[in-house]
ROTI-433696 format. One record per residue (C-alpha): residue number from 1; chain; x, y, z. Coordinates in nm, 2 decimals. Last residue first. Layout:
// ROTI-433696
{i: NUM&ch: A&east: X&north: Y&up: Z}
...
***
This chain:
// ROTI-433696
{i: 319&ch: A&east: 0.71&north: 2.73&up: 1.53}
{i: 318&ch: A&east: 0.61&north: 3.10&up: 1.50}
{i: 317&ch: A&east: 0.86&north: 3.35&up: 1.37}
{i: 316&ch: A&east: 0.70&north: 3.36&up: 1.03}
{i: 315&ch: A&east: 0.37&north: 3.46&up: 1.19}
{i: 314&ch: A&east: 0.51&north: 3.80&up: 1.29}
{i: 313&ch: A&east: 0.51&north: 3.99&up: 1.62}
{i: 312&ch: A&east: 0.67&north: 3.74&up: 1.87}
{i: 311&ch: A&east: 0.72&north: 3.90&up: 2.21}
{i: 310&ch: A&east: 0.97&north: 3.64&up: 2.30}
{i: 309&ch: A&east: 0.79&north: 3.56&up: 2.63}
{i: 308&ch: A&east: 0.45&north: 3.62&up: 2.48}
{i: 307&ch: A&east: 0.50&north: 3.38&up: 2.19}
{i: 306&ch: A&east: 0.73&north: 3.15&up: 2.39}
{i: 305&ch: A&east: 0.44&north: 3.05&up: 2.60}
{i: 304&ch: A&east: 0.32&north: 2.83&up: 2.32}
{i: 303&ch: A&east: 0.41&north: 2.49&up: 2.46}
{i: 302&ch: A&east: 0.33&north: 2.60&up: 2.82}
{i: 301&ch: A&east: -0.03&north: 2.70&up: 2.73}
{i: 300&ch: A&east: -0.10&north: 2.38&up: 2.52}
{i: 299&ch: A&east: -0.28&north: 2.16&up: 2.78}
{i: 298&ch: A&east: -0.49&north: 2.45&up: 2.90}
{i: 297&ch: A&east: -0.64&north: 2.49&up: 2.55}
{i: 296&ch: A&east: -0.76&north: 2.13&up: 2.55}
{i: 295&ch: A&east: -0.62&north: 1.81&up: 2.39}
{i: 294&ch: A&east: -0.86&north: 1.56&up: 2.24}
{i: 293&ch: A&east: -0.95&north: 1.24&up: 2.43}
{i: 292&ch: A&east: -0.76&north: 0.93&up: 2.32}
{i: 291&ch: A&east: -0.83&north: 0.63&up: 2.09}
{i: 290&ch: A&east: -0.73&north: 0.82&up: 1.77}
{i: 289&ch: A&east: -1.03&north: 0.79&up: 1.54}
{i: 288&ch: A&east: -1.32&north: 0.76&up: 1.78}
{i: 287&ch: A&east: -1.15&north: 0.99&up: 2.03}
{i: 286&ch: A&east: -1.12&north: 1.26&up: 1.77}
{i: 285&ch: A&east: -1.48&north: 1.20&up: 1.66}
{i: 284&ch: A&east: -1.63&north: 1.28&up: 2.00}
{i: 283&ch: A&east: -1.82&north: 1.59&up: 1.90}
{i: 282&ch: A&east: -1.86&north: 1.92&up: 2.08}
{i: 281&ch: A&east: -2.06&north: 2.21&up: 1.93}
{i: 280&ch: A&east: -1.91&north: 2.55&up: 2.03}
{i: 279&ch: A&east: -1.86&north: 2.68&up: 1.67}
{i: 278&ch: A&east: -2.22&north: 2.78&up: 1.58}
{i: 277&ch: A&east: -2.32&north: 2.98&up: 1.89}
{i: 276&ch: A&east: -2.38&north: 3.30&up: 1.69}
{i: 275&ch: A&east: -2.09&north: 3.48&up: 1.85}
{i: 274&ch: A&east: -1.86&north: 3.19&up: 1.74}
{i: 273&ch: A&east: -1.99&north: 3.23&up: 1.38}
{i: 272&ch: A&east: -1.89&north: 3.59&up: 1.40}
{i: 271&ch: A&east: -1.54&north: 3.49&up: 1.50}
{i: 270&ch: A&east: -1.52&north: 3.28&up: 1.18}
{i: 269&ch: A&east: -1.68&north: 3.55&up: 0.97}
{i: 268&ch: A&east: -1.45&north: 3.83&up: 1.09}
{i: 267&ch: A&east: -1.13&north: 3.61&up: 1.06}
{i: 266&ch: A&east: -1.20&north: 3.49&up: 0.71}
{i: 265&ch: A&east: -1.29&north: 3.84&up: 0.58}
{i: 264&ch: A&east: -0.98&north: 3.97&up: 0.76}
{i: 263&ch: A&east: -0.74&north: 3.76&up: 0.55}
{i: 262&ch: A&east: -0.49&north: 3.52&up: 0.71}
{i: 261&ch: A&east: -0.11&north: 3.50&up: 0.65}
{i: 260&ch: A&east: -0.06&north: 3.71&up: 0.97}
{i: 259&ch: A&east: 0.17&north: 4.00&up: 1.08}
{i: 258&ch: A&east: 0.05&north: 4.19&up: 0.77}
{i: 257&ch: A&east: 0.29&north: 4.45&up: 0.62}
{i: 256&ch: A&east: 0.36&north: 4.28&up: 0.29}
{i: 255&ch: A&east: 0.03&north: 4.09&up: 0.29}
{i: 254&ch: A&east: -0.13&north: 4.30&up: 0.00}
{i: 253&ch: A&east: -0.47&north: 4.14&up: -0.09}
{i: 252&ch: A&east: -0.56&north: 3.84&up: -0.30}
{i: 251&ch: A&east: -0.62&north: 3.64&up: 0.01}
{i: 250&ch: A&east: -0.90&north: 3.88&up: 0.10}
{i: 249&ch: A&east: -0.96&north: 4.16&up: 0.35}
{i: 248&ch: A&east: -0.60&north: 4.25&up: 0.40}
{i: 247&ch: A&east: -0.44&north: 4.26&up: 0.75}
{i: 246&ch: A&east: -0.25&north: 4.58&up: 0.79}
{i: 245&ch: A&east: -0.27&north: 4.59&up: 1.18}
{i: 244&ch: A&east: -0.51&north: 4.88&up: 1.17}
{i: 243&ch: A&east: -0.71&north: 4.68&up: 0.92}
{i: 242&ch: A&east: -0.76&north: 4.41&up: 1.19}
{i: 241&ch: A&east: -0.90&north: 4.64&up: 1.45}
{i: 240&ch: A&east: -1.11&north: 4.81&up: 1.18}
{i: 239&ch: A&east: -1.26&north: 4.47&up: 1.09}
{i: 238&ch: A&east: -1.32&north: 4.41&up: 1.46}
{i: 237&ch: A&east: -1.50&north: 4.74&up: 1.49}
{i: 236&ch: A&east: -1.72&north: 4.67&up: 1.18}
{i: 235&ch: A&east: -1.81&north: 4.32&up: 1.30}
{i: 234&ch: A&east: -1.91&north: 4.43&up: 1.65}
{i: 233&ch: A&east: -1.65&north: 4.42&up: 1.92}
{i: 232&ch: A&east: -1.59&north: 4.24&up: 2.25}
{i: 231&ch: A&east: -1.27&north: 4.36&up: 2.42}
{i: 230&ch: A&east: -1.07&north: 4.11&up: 2.62}
{i: 229&ch: A&east: -0.79&north: 4.26&up: 2.82}
{i: 228&ch: A&east: -0.44&north: 4.12&up: 2.83}
{i: 227&ch: A&east: -0.26&north: 4.23&up: 3.15}
{i: 226&ch: A&east: 0.06&north: 4.03&up: 3.09}
{i: 225&ch: A&east: 0.14&north: 3.79&up: 3.38}
{i: 224&ch: A&east: 0.18&north: 3.52&up: 3.12}
{i: 223&ch: A&east: -0.03&north: 3.24&up: 3.28}
{i: 222&ch: A&east: -0.30&north: 3.48&up: 3.42}
{i: 221&ch: A&east: -0.32&north: 3.68&up: 3.10}
{i: 220&ch: A&east: -0.34&north: 3.35&up: 2.90}
{i: 219&ch: A&east: -0.63&north: 3.22&up: 3.10}
{i: 218&ch: A&east: -0.80&north: 3.56&up: 3.10}
{i: 217&ch: A&east: -0.78&north: 3.57&up: 2.72}
{i: 216&ch: A&east: -0.90&north: 3.22&up: 2.68}
{i: 215&ch: A&east: -1.20&north: 3.28&up: 2.90}
{i: 214&ch: A&east: -1.28&north: 3.60&up: 2.72}
{i: 213&ch: A&east: -1.25&north: 3.42&up: 2.39}
{i: 212&ch: A&east: -1.51&north: 3.18&up: 2.51}
{i: 211&ch: A&east: -1.43&north: 2.82&up: 2.58}
{i: 210&ch: A&east: -1.57&north: 2.48&up: 2.45}
{i: 209&ch: A&east: -1.43&north: 2.19&up: 2.63}
{i: 208&ch: A&east: -1.42&north: 1.85&up: 2.45}
{i: 207&ch: A&east: -1.20&north: 1.94&up: 2.15}
{i: 206&ch: A&east: -1.34&north: 1.94&up: 1.80}
{i: 205&ch: A&east: -1.31&north: 1.74&up: 1.48}
{i: 204&ch: A&east: -1.62&north: 1.67&up: 1.27}
{i: 203&ch: A&east: -1.59&north: 1.34&up: 1.08}
{i: 202&ch: A&east: -1.75&north: 1.26&up: 0.74}
{i: 201&ch: A&east: -1.81&north: 0.90&up: 0.62}
{i: 200&ch: A&east: -1.75&north: 0.77&up: 0.27}
{i: 199&ch: A&east: -1.58&north: 0.45&up: 0.40}
{i: 198&ch: A&east: -1.57&north: 0.42&up: 0.78}
{i: 197&ch: A&east: -1.25&north: 0.55&up: 0.92}
{i: 196&ch: A&east: -0.94&north: 0.36&up: 1.02}
{i: 195&ch: A&east: -0.80&north: 0.33&up: 0.67}
{i: 194&ch: A&east: -0.44&north: 0.45&up: 0.71}
{i: 193&ch: A&east: -0.53&north: 0.78&up: 0.56}
{i: 192&ch: A&east: -0.81&north: 0.81&up: 0.80}
{i: 191&ch: A&east: -0.58&north: 0.75&up: 1.10}
{i: 190&ch: A&east: -0.32&north: 0.99&up: 0.96}
{i: 189&ch: A&east: -0.58&north: 1.26&up: 0.93}
{i: 188&ch: A&east: -0.71&north: 1.20&up: 1.28}
{i: 187&ch: A&east: -0.36&north: 1.22&up: 1.42}
{i: 186&ch: A&east: -0.31&north: 1.54&up: 1.22}
{i: 185&ch: A&east: -0.63&north: 1.69&up: 1.36}
{i: 184&ch: A&east: -0.51&north: 1.60&up: 1.71}
{i: 183&ch: A&east: -0.17&north: 1.76&up: 1.65}
{i: 182&ch: A&east: -0.35&north: 2.06&up: 1.50}
{i: 181&ch: A&east: -0.55&north: 2.12&up: 1.82}
{i: 180&ch: A&east: -0.92&north: 2.17&up: 1.76}
{i: 179&ch: A&east: -1.14&north: 2.45&up: 1.88}
{i: 178&ch: A&east: -1.46&north: 2.39&up: 2.07}
{i: 177&ch: A&east: -1.56&north: 2.76&up: 2.05}
{i: 176&ch: A&east: -1.77&north: 2.96&up: 2.28}
{i: 175&ch: A&east: -1.98&north: 3.28&up: 2.23}
{i: 174&ch: A&east: -1.93&north: 3.57&up: 2.47}
{i: 173&ch: A&east: -1.88&north: 3.82&up: 2.19}
{i: 172&ch: A&east: -1.70&north: 3.66&up: 1.90}
{i: 171&ch: A&east: -1.64&north: 4.00&up: 1.74}
{i: 170&ch: A&east: -1.29&north: 4.00&up: 1.86}
{i: 169&ch: A&east: -1.02&north: 4.22&up: 2.02}
{i: 168&ch: A&east: -0.76&north: 4.11&up: 2.27}
{i: 167&ch: A&east: -0.63&north: 4.45&up: 2.38}
{i: 166&ch: A&east: -0.27&north: 4.42&up: 2.51}
{i: 165&ch: A&east: -0.17&north: 4.76&up: 2.36}
{i: 164&ch: A&east: -0.27&north: 4.64&up: 2.01}
{i: 163&ch: A&east: 0.05&north: 4.47&up: 1.88}
{i: 162&ch: A&east: 0.05&north: 4.25&up: 2.20}
{i: 161&ch: A&east: -0.32&north: 4.17&up: 2.13}
{i: 160&ch: A&east: -0.24&north: 4.08&up: 1.77}
{i: 159&ch: A&east: 0.04&north: 3.85&up: 1.88}
{i: 158&ch: A&east: -0.18&north: 3.68&up: 2.15}
{i: 157&ch: A&east: -0.45&north: 3.62&up: 1.89}
{i: 156&ch: A&east: -0.19&north: 3.48&up: 1.65}
{i: 155&ch: A&east: -0.03&north: 3.24&up: 1.89}
{i: 154&ch: A&east: -0.25&north: 3.08&up: 2.16}
{i: 153&ch: A&east: -0.57&north: 3.15&up: 1.98}
{i: 152&ch: A&east: -0.43&north: 3.03&up: 1.65}
{i: 151&ch: A&east: -0.31&north: 2.71&up: 1.81}
{i: 150&ch: A&east: -0.66&north: 2.60&up: 1.89}
{i: 149&ch: A&east: -0.74&north: 2.57&up: 1.52}
{i: 148&ch: A&east: -1.11&north: 2.66&up: 1.43}
{i: 147&ch: A&east: -1.31&north: 2.34&up: 1.38}
{i: 146&ch: A&east: -1.17&north: 2.08&up: 1.14}
{i: 145&ch: A&east: -1.40&north: 1.90&up: 0.91}
{i: 144&ch: A&east: -1.25&north: 1.56&up: 0.82}
{i: 143&ch: A&east: -1.39&north: 1.42&up: 0.50}
{i: 142&ch: A&east: -1.34&north: 1.05&up: 0.42}
{i: 141&ch: A&east: -1.34&north: 0.92&up: 0.06}
{i: 140&ch: A&east: -1.40&north: 0.64&up: -0.19}
{i: 139&ch: A&east: -1.40&north: 0.80&up: -0.53}
{i: 138&ch: A&east: -1.71&north: 0.81&up: -0.75}
{i: 137&ch: A&east: -1.66&north: 1.18&up: -0.82}
{i: 136&ch: A&east: -1.99&north: 1.29&up: -0.69}
{i: 135&ch: A&east: -1.89&north: 1.29&up: -0.33}
{i: 134&ch: A&east: -1.56&north: 1.46&up: -0.41}
{i: 133&ch: A&east: -1.72&north: 1.73&up: -0.62}
{i: 132&ch: A&east: -1.98&north: 1.80&up: -0.35}
{i: 131&ch: A&east: -1.71&north: 1.81&up: -0.08}
{i: 130&ch: A&east: -1.52&north: 2.06&up: -0.29}
{i: 129&ch: A&east: -1.81&north: 2.29&up: -0.35}
{i: 128&ch: A&east: -1.90&north: 2.29&up: 0.02}
{i: 127&ch: A&east: -1.53&north: 2.35&up: 0.10}
{i: 126&ch: A&east: -1.50&north: 2.65&up: -0.12}
{i: 125&ch: A&east: -1.84&north: 2.79&up: -0.02}
{i: 124&ch: A&east: -1.74&north: 2.75&up: 0.35}
{i: 123&ch: A&east: -1.43&north: 2.97&up: 0.35}
{i: 122&ch: A&east: -1.60&north: 3.30&up: 0.44}
{i: 121&ch: A&east: -1.81&north: 3.16&up: 0.72}
{i: 120&ch: A&east: -2.19&north: 3.14&up: 0.64}
{i: 119&ch: A&east: -2.32&north: 2.86&up: 0.86}
{i: 118&ch: A&east: -2.70&north: 2.87&up: 0.85}
{i: 117&ch: A&east: -2.75&north: 2.50&up: 0.76}
{i: 116&ch: A&east: -2.47&north: 2.26&up: 0.84}
{i: 115&ch: A&east: -2.26&north: 2.04&up: 0.61}
{i: 114&ch: A&east: -1.97&north: 2.28&up: 0.57}
{i: 113&ch: A&east: -2.00&north: 2.37&up: 0.94}
{i: 112&ch: A&east: -1.65&north: 2.28&up: 1.04}
{i: 111&ch: A&east: -1.40&north: 2.31&up: 0.76}
{i: 110&ch: A&east: -1.27&north: 2.05&up: 0.51}
{i: 109&ch: A&east: -0.95&north: 1.85&up: 0.50}
{i: 108&ch: A&east: -1.00&north: 1.57&up: 0.25}
{i: 107&ch: A&east: -0.90&north: 1.20&up: 0.29}
{i: 106&ch: A&east: -0.90&north: 1.03&up: -0.05}
{i: 105&ch: A&east: -0.92&north: 0.65&up: -0.13}
{i: 104&ch: A&east: -0.84&north: 0.40&up: -0.40}
{i: 103&ch: A&east: -0.67&north: 0.64&up: -0.65}
{i: 102&ch: A&east: -0.75&north: 0.55&up: -1.01}
{i: 101&ch: A&east: -0.50&north: 0.81&up: -1.15}
{i: 100&ch: A&east: -0.77&north: 0.96&up: -1.36}
{i: 99&ch: A&east: -1.00&north: 0.99&up: -1.05}
{i: 98&ch: A&east: -0.73&north: 1.14&up: -0.84}
{i: 97&ch: A&east: -0.64&north: 1.38&up: -1.11}
{i: 96&ch: A&east: -1.00&north: 1.50&up: -1.14}
{i: 95&ch: A&east: -1.01&north: 1.54&up: -0.76}
{i: 94&ch: A&east: -0.69&north: 1.75&up: -0.76}
{i: 93&ch: A&east: -0.80&north: 1.96&up: -1.06}
{i: 92&ch: A&east: -1.14&north: 2.04&up: -0.90}
{i: 91&ch: A&east: -0.95&north: 2.14&up: -0.59}
{i: 90&ch: A&east: -0.75&north: 2.39&up: -0.78}
{i: 89&ch: A&east: -1.06&north: 2.53&up: -0.94}
{i: 88&ch: A&east: -1.23&north: 2.56&up: -0.60}
{i: 87&ch: A&east: -0.92&north: 2.74&up: -0.46}
{i: 86&ch: A&east: -0.92&north: 2.99&up: -0.74}
{i: 85&ch: A&east: -1.30&north: 3.04&up: -0.71}
{i: 84&ch: A&east: -1.27&north: 3.16&up: -0.35}
{i: 83&ch: A&east: -0.99&north: 3.14&up: -0.09}
{i: 82&ch: A&east: -0.63&north: 3.02&up: -0.13}
{i: 81&ch: A&east: -0.43&north: 2.80&up: 0.11}
{i: 80&ch: A&east: -0.54&north: 2.49&up: -0.08}
{i: 79&ch: A&east: -0.70&north: 2.20&up: 0.12}
{i: 78&ch: A&east: -0.49&north: 1.91&up: 0.22}
{i: 77&ch: A&east: -0.56&north: 1.59&up: 0.03}
{i: 76&ch: A&east: -0.43&north: 1.28&up: 0.21}
{i: 75&ch: A&east: -0.41&north: 1.02&up: -0.06}
{i: 74&ch: A&east: -0.45&north: 0.64&up: -0.07}
{i: 73&ch: A&east: -0.33&north: 0.40&up: -0.34}
{i: 72&ch: A&east: -0.03&north: 0.60&up: -0.47}
{i: 71&ch: A&east: 0.20&north: 0.60&up: -0.78}
{i: 70&ch: A&east: -0.08&north: 0.72&up: -1.00}
{i: 69&ch: A&east: -0.10&north: 1.04&up: -0.79}
{i: 68&ch: A&east: 0.23&north: 1.16&up: -0.93}
{i: 67&ch: A&east: 0.13&north: 1.13&up: -1.29}
{i: 66&ch: A&east: -0.22&north: 1.27&up: -1.25}
{i: 65&ch: A&east: -0.08&north: 1.55&up: -1.03}
{i: 64&ch: A&east: 0.16&north: 1.66&up: -1.30}
{i: 63&ch: A&east: -0.12&north: 1.66&up: -1.56}
{i: 62&ch: A&east: -0.35&north: 1.86&up: -1.33}
{i: 61&ch: A&east: -0.09&north: 2.14&up: -1.27}
{i: 60&ch: A&east: -0.25&north: 2.42&up: -1.06}
{i: 59&ch: A&east: -0.26&north: 2.20&up: -0.75}
{i: 58&ch: A&east: 0.12&north: 2.16&up: -0.77}
{i: 57&ch: A&east: 0.24&north: 1.81&up: -0.70}
{i: 56&ch: A&east: 0.62&north: 1.80&up: -0.67}
{i: 55&ch: A&east: 0.78&north: 1.48&up: -0.54}
{i: 54&ch: A&east: 0.95&north: 1.33&up: -0.24}
{i: 53&ch: A&east: 0.96&north: 0.95&up: -0.23}
{i: 52&ch: A&east: 1.02&north: 0.85&up: 0.13}
{i: 51&ch: A&east: 1.29&north: 0.59&up: 0.20}
{i: 50&ch: A&east: 1.40&north: 0.72&up: 0.54}
{i: 49&ch: A&east: 1.70&north: 0.89&up: 0.38}
{i: 48&ch: A&east: 1.45&north: 1.06&up: 0.14}
{i: 47&ch: A&east: 1.27&north: 1.21&up: 0.43}
{i: 46&ch: A&east: 1.58&north: 1.34&up: 0.60}
{i: 45&ch: A&east: 1.72&north: 1.48&up: 0.27}
{i: 44&ch: A&east: 1.40&north: 1.66&up: 0.20}
{i: 43&ch: A&east: 1.39&north: 1.81&up: 0.55}
{i: 42&ch: A&east: 1.75&north: 1.92&up: 0.52}
{i: 41&ch: A&east: 1.69&north: 2.08&up: 0.17}
{i: 40&ch: A&east: 1.39&north: 2.29&up: 0.30}
{i: 39&ch: A&east: 1.14&north: 2.27&up: 0.01}
{i: 38&ch: A&east: 1.12&north: 2.59&up: -0.20}
{i: 37&ch: A&east: 1.26&north: 2.43&up: -0.51}
{i: 36&ch: A&east: 1.02&north: 2.14&up: -0.47}
{i: 35&ch: A&east: 0.72&north: 2.36&up: -0.53}
{i: 34&ch: A&east: 0.37&north: 2.25&up: -0.45}
{i: 33&ch: A&east: 0.49&north: 1.98&up: -0.21}
{i: 32&ch: A&east: 0.44&north: 1.60&up: -0.22}
{i: 31&ch: A&east: 0.52&north: 1.33&up: 0.02}
{i: 30&ch: A&east: 0.51&north: 0.97&up: -0.10}
{i: 29&ch: A&east: 0.52&north: 0.69&up: 0.16}
{i: 28&ch: A&east: 0.55&north: 0.31&up: 0.14}
{i: 27&ch: A&east: 0.93&north: 0.31&up: 0.14}
{i: 26&ch: A&east: 0.92&north: 0.53&up: 0.45}
{i: 25&ch: A&east: 0.79&north: 0.22&up: 0.63}
{i: 24&ch: A&east: 0.46&north: 0.27&up: 0.82}
{i: 23&ch: A&east: 0.33&north: 0.41&up: 1.14}
{i: 22&ch: A&east: 0.60&north: 0.64&up: 1.27}
{i: 21&ch: A&east: 0.66&north: 0.79&up: 0.92}
{i: 20&ch: A&east: 0.29&north: 0.84&up: 0.90}
{i: 19&ch: A&east: 0.30&north: 1.06&up: 1.21}
{i: 18&ch: A&east: 0.57&north: 1.28&up: 1.05}
{i: 17&ch: A&east: 0.37&north: 1.32&up: 0.73}
{i: 16&ch: A&east: 0.05&north: 1.40&up: 0.92}
{i: 15&ch: A&east: 0.24&north: 1.68&up: 1.11}
{i: 14&ch: A&east: 0.36&north: 1.82&up: 0.78}
{i: 13&ch: A&east: 0.01&north: 1.80&up: 0.65}
{i: 12&ch: A&east: -0.10&north: 2.04&up: 0.93}
{i: 11&ch: A&east: 0.18&north: 2.30&up: 0.92}
{i: 10&ch: A&east: 0.28&north: 2.27&up: 0.56}
{i: 9&ch: A&east: 0.58&north: 2.11&up: 0.39}
{i: 8&ch: A&east: 0.38&north: 1.79&up: 0.33}
{i: 7&ch: A&east: 0.14&north: 1.97&up: 0.11}
{i: 6&ch: A&east: 0.00&north: 1.64&up: -0.02}
{i: 5&ch: A&east: 0.05&north: 1.32&up: 0.17}
{i: 4&ch: A&east: 0.06&north: 1.00&up: -0.03}
{i: 3&ch: A&east: 0.02&north: 0.64&up: 0.10}
{i: 2&ch: A&east: 0.13&north: 0.34&up: -0.10}
{i: 1&ch: A&east: 0.00&north: 0.00&up: 0.00}
***
C-alpha cells in the first residue's frame, strides 16, 4: 500500500507526514509539495534517507498530479491556502487527477459547518463545492471537518493583542468555540489515511471543552502575567482592528505589512460564527479515530508561552 500526503511542507500536512513515518515504512510513503525548489533541503534529505519518495504536485498542474497520484493508493488531500474560485478550481483539478489516477481513497480536510445550515463563514463555499465534487466523483473518501485551530488563539490572537496595547479584540462576543489542536487533527488525518475510518463518512473534529475568547484571554493573561484585556467588538469594529494591523480583506490582498497570513474576511466571519453559537458544538470523533481524548487549551499553554515571552510579532517567527 502506498500512502501519499499532499502539502507535506505545511503545518498540518507536515504533522500528518511525520505521524505516517512512525506508522509505516518510508518506502510506502510519498510526500508532495507544491514547489520542490522551496522545500527545505535538510527536510527533504531526512525524508529521502528514510525511503520516502518526495515529489512536486502543484494544484494548478493537473497533468503533473495525475502522474504523481498514479503512484499512490491512498491520498491525504490538504485544502489549498487560497480562498474563493481559485481554490475551488485547484480542488477540481486535484479530484480529477485522483479519478484519472484511479486512487483508491481520498481523505480531504474541510471546515466545520460545511454540512450545516445557517453557517456562512467566508471559506465555506469553497469547502462545500469541494465536498460536493468529491462525493460525486465516485472516489471512496473521508472528510475531516476541522473546527477553528486551537493554536491560532495561543499564537496569532496573542500576537495581535500585543500589537494592540494588550487589547484582545474579537467579534466573537461571549460565544464559545470547541477549537481543535493541530496535533489531534493530524492524528485523525493519519488514521483516516491508514483506513481507520468508515468508507464515505464525514468526521467533525473538536475538543471537549468549549471556551469563550474572554476565558482564553483571561487564562493566558494569568499564565503570562501580561494584562491582556478582552474587548468584545461588533463586525465593523473588529474589521477596523484588523485593518489597523495591515491585515488585508482577501487572500488576493497585500500581505507585505501583515503580521498574519490570514485575511480579515475569514477572521471576521469565523469569529462571528462563534458569537452566533455555531462553533461551540462538541463531538467525539477525535477519540473515535485516535483512541484518546482531544487536547484542550490549557494543555498547550506552556508549549506556546514562547509567543509572549519572546514578544513574537510575525507569523514567520512561530514554530
